[in-house]
N, C-alpha and C positions, 0 to 999 in steps of 0.2 A: 237323902234330901234332894228334892227336885232342882232347886237352884244350884246346889253344890255339884250335882252330877252334870247339869247343863253347862255350867261355867267350866267345869273340868274338860268336858268334851270340846267346848269352844276353844280351849287352850291346849287341845291335843294331849290330855293327861290321862286318858283311858279310865273312866269311872268303872266301878264293878258292875254296874247295870247299864245296859244300852239305853240312853235317854230317848225321849220321844216328844213329838208334838203332833197335832192334827189341825185341820183347817175347817172352820165353819160348822162342824157337827154340833158344837156347843151353843151355837146361836141360830141354827136353822132346823136341826133335826130334833124338834121338841119331844116327839115320842121316845127317842133314845134318852134324852135328858131326863124325862120323867121316870123312865124305867131305872136308870142308874142312880138317880139322886133321891127318888121318892117325893120330889117336890111337884106339886100339881101346877105346872107351868105350860102355857101354850103361846102361840104367836101373838095372841091378843092380850097377854098378861101385862101388867104395869111394868115399866122399866126396872124398878127396884127388885121386883120378884125375878125378872129375867136375869138381872145381875147376880142375885143370890144363887140362882140355879146354875148359871154359867160357871161361877166360881166353884160350886160344889162338884159339878161334873168334871172340871179340869183337875181338881184335887183328887177325885176318885180315879181318874185315868192317868194321873201323874204326868201332867204336861211339864216339860222342862224349859221350854221357851215360848214366848208370846210373839207371834208374827205381827208386824206392824209396818205399813208403808203409807204414811199419811199424806205425802206429797204426790197427789194424783190429779185426776180430772178436775178436782176442786180448784186448782190453781190456773186452769185453762178456761174457766167459765165465760170469760168475756167473748170468746169466739171458739166454738167447737161444733162437732157434728154429733147428732143423736142417731145412733144406729138401732135404737129400740133394745128390748131385752126379752129373752124367752123366760119361761117359768122355771125358777129354781126353788124358791121358797115353798114351804109346805102349803100355805094358803094361796099361793099364786099372786101375792101382793106385789111382786117385783116385775110382773109382766108389763111391758111398755111397747106400744105399737106406734109411738111418735118418732118418725124417721125424717130428719131434716138435716140439710147440709148448707152452710153459708157459701160454699164454693161451687161454681158451675163450670169453670174452665180450668184446664191444667195450668194455663198461664197465671191464674190467680194463686194457685198453690206455689208455683215456682218463684213467684215474686213475694211470697209471704214473709213478713218481718216480725218475728215474735217480740223484739224489743219495742217496736212501734205499737203493737197491739196490747201487750201485757205490761210493759214498762218495768221500771226498777222495783225489785222486791224489797219491802221494808219489814223489819221485825221478824224475820224468819227464824232466827235462832231462838228468840224468846218463845215464839209460838211452838216450835218443835220441842223445846225443853219442857214447856207446860204439858203438852200431850204425853211426853215421855213420863213425866211425874205422875200423871193420871193413870197411865198404863201400869206403872210400878205399884201404884196403890190398888189397882184392880187385880193384878196378877202378882201378888207378893212373893209367891214361891217359885217364880219363873225368871229366866233371863229375859229381860225386856230389850227393846230396840226401837229405833226409828228407821225410816227408809223412804225410798222414792218408788213410785209406780209408773208414772209417765216419763220414763227416763230418756229413751230415744225413739225407738219404733213404737212403743205404746203411746208416746206423745203424738206421733204422727197419726196413729189410728184414732186417737181421741179428737184431734183437731180436724182431720180431713175425712175420716171414715175410710174403709178399705177400698171402695170403688175409686174415689178420687186419688187416694194414695197410689194405687197400682197404675191407674191411668197416667198420672203425672210422672211417675218413675219410668214408665214405658216410653213416654214422649221424650223425656230428657233425664236420663239417670244421673248425669253429671250435675245438671242444674238442681235436681232434687236433692242430691247429696250436699250441694252447697247450701241449700235451704236447711237441711238437717244440721249442718254446722252452725248456722245462725241460731237455730233452736237450741242447740247444745250450749252455745255461748251464753244464751239467756238463762237456761236451766242451771248452768254452773253456779248461779247465785245460791241455790239450795244446798248444793254440796259444800260450798264455802261456809255457809251458815252451820251445817252439821259439823264440819271440821272445827269450828270455833266453839261448839257446844261441849257439854260434859257427858254426852251420850256415848257409851262405849261400843255398841254393836249397831251395825247399819245393814239393812237389807235393800238390795238394789234389784228391782223388778223391771223386766223388759221382755214382752212377748215378741221376740224378734224372728221366730220361726213358726212353721206350721207342723202338723202331725208327721209329715214326711221329711221335714227339714227346712232348709233355706227356701224362701220364696223369691229371692234375688240371687244374682251371681255371688259366690263367696268372695270374690275380689271386691265387690261393692261394699260388703260388710267390712272388709279389712281396710278399706279406704275411708269409709264414712261413719262406721259404728264403733269399732273397737278403739280407734284413736281418741274418740270422745269419751268412751268409758275410762280410758287411762287418765285423761285430763280430769275427769270427774273425781276419781278415787285417789289420785296422788296426794291431795291435801288431807284426805282421811287417813291414809297410811302414815303420813308424816306426823299426824296427831295421835298415832298409836291405836287407832280403832280397828275392830274386827269388821271386815266387809265381806258380805255374802252375796251371791248372785242367784237369781231365779228367773226362769222363763218357762212358759208352757211349751208344749210341743217337743220336738226332737232336736236338741242342739248338740248332738254327739260330735258332729264334724267341727264344732267350734270350741270344744272343751279346752284344747291347748291354747287357743287365742284368748279365752277368758282368763286362764292362768297367767298368761303373759301380760294381761292388763293389770294384774296385781290382786285379783280377787282371792280371798282366803277360804272360800267355801262355795258349795253348790246346793241349791234346792232343785229337785227335778221330778218330773213325771216319769212313769214307767217307760215312756218312749225313748228317753235318753239313756244311754248305756251306763248304768251305775257300776257294772263290773269293770269297765275301762277306767272309770274314775278311781275305784278302789285299788286296782292294780298299779296305776301310775301315780296317783296322788293321795292314796289312802293314809299314808304316814305323815303327810304334810298339809293336808287340807281337811276341813269339815265337809261332810256331805249328808244330806237329809232326804230321805225317801225310802223306797219309791214303790210301795205296794200298789197293785193295780185296783183301783176302785171298782172297776167292772166285775172283778171277781167277788168283791163283797156284795155287789148288787145282785148277782145271779148265781154265784157259785154255791157248792155244797160245803159242809164243814171241812171235809178233807181238802178241798180246793183252797179254802181260806188258810188253813194250816200250812199247806204247801207254799202258798204265796208268801206268808210271813217267814217261813224257813228259807225260801229263796233269798229274801232280803237279808236275813240274819247271816246266812252262809257267806254272802258277799261282804257285809259290813262289820260283822261282829269283831273281827280281828283288827279293825281300824279305830284309832283312839277318838276320832272326831265324828263317828257315825251316829246319827239320830234316826230312829224309826219314825215313819209317817206314811200315811196313805196319800198318794199323789193322784189328782190334786186336791180332791175334797171327798167327804163322805156325805152325799146329798140326802135330802129328806125322804127320798123314795127307797133308800136302802133298808131292807128288812131289819127291824130291831134285833132279832135273833142273830143275824149275821154280824151286826156290830158287836154284839156280846161275844160271839165266837172269835172275832178278830182280837178283841181285848184279852180274851182267855189265852189265845195263842201267843200274843205278845208277852203276857205275864209268864208263861211257861218257858219262853225262850230268851228273855231279856237279860238273864244273869250270865256274866262271863265266868 
């Protein structure tokens, strides 16, 4: 059973089948959804038909948990940067060339006060519990969760955009770090609300690195990022919640720091060293990943099988391992390759 296997893995109880999840294929790759479910759904279909198709796809592919991080850029709408968006959706509807930033000088960034701009958060617990209940209703066979997206660095990206973020950090890394601390003290309100909620699993997202790793000195992260992570999740751990961490890019050099913060699991792209996680933390932590989506995009059948085998060889002996493609299976991935990936997973998922 998907929920039973997912919950067992979350609790490091080694289910007989390696559980799995995927990201966005069920809501963006409509040709794959049509092929798997037989439902004639497209990007232009009514919401109820999309919902039905998504549920059928996730059941067919045996999703064991539903990724959810509702506290994101939506809570920063009073002041933020629009960096535009490239095409990801099949019909290109997500393309956005509107690029605007309310900040023109580093001094404005360094003086920014999130408490003054965004104010006290009201009703967060009720809002998050409502969304969680809706997710549980939508994905009844899966382990559901809540979570944060604009946690620290992703919050800085959303508010300032990369150009002003990097310029301001370069001008005054200490001053920028102090501003990060102000942001974290404001954002703590959401973690406190989650701690008070009845939601058992929390996903903490923060794109703090690039494809080659840290974009700032590691010492800066250890002074201004990880202490805030720890303050965030302490009340969650005290409340008995499962807390997982996810970042795009390569965060291998910070895996030990993340563990020291108290996180109980990792979600990772292929760039982060999953073998290191398995060897050092595979008996004590959950980890989710990390098949390379580029292989699904352009590889042959043997390549896709080999990639699934690589992941299974690393994770299969670990009780909290979930299979997933990192970080998405986009709409331009050939449907046949999606089906080959699913076939490979089915053949290798039994312990």
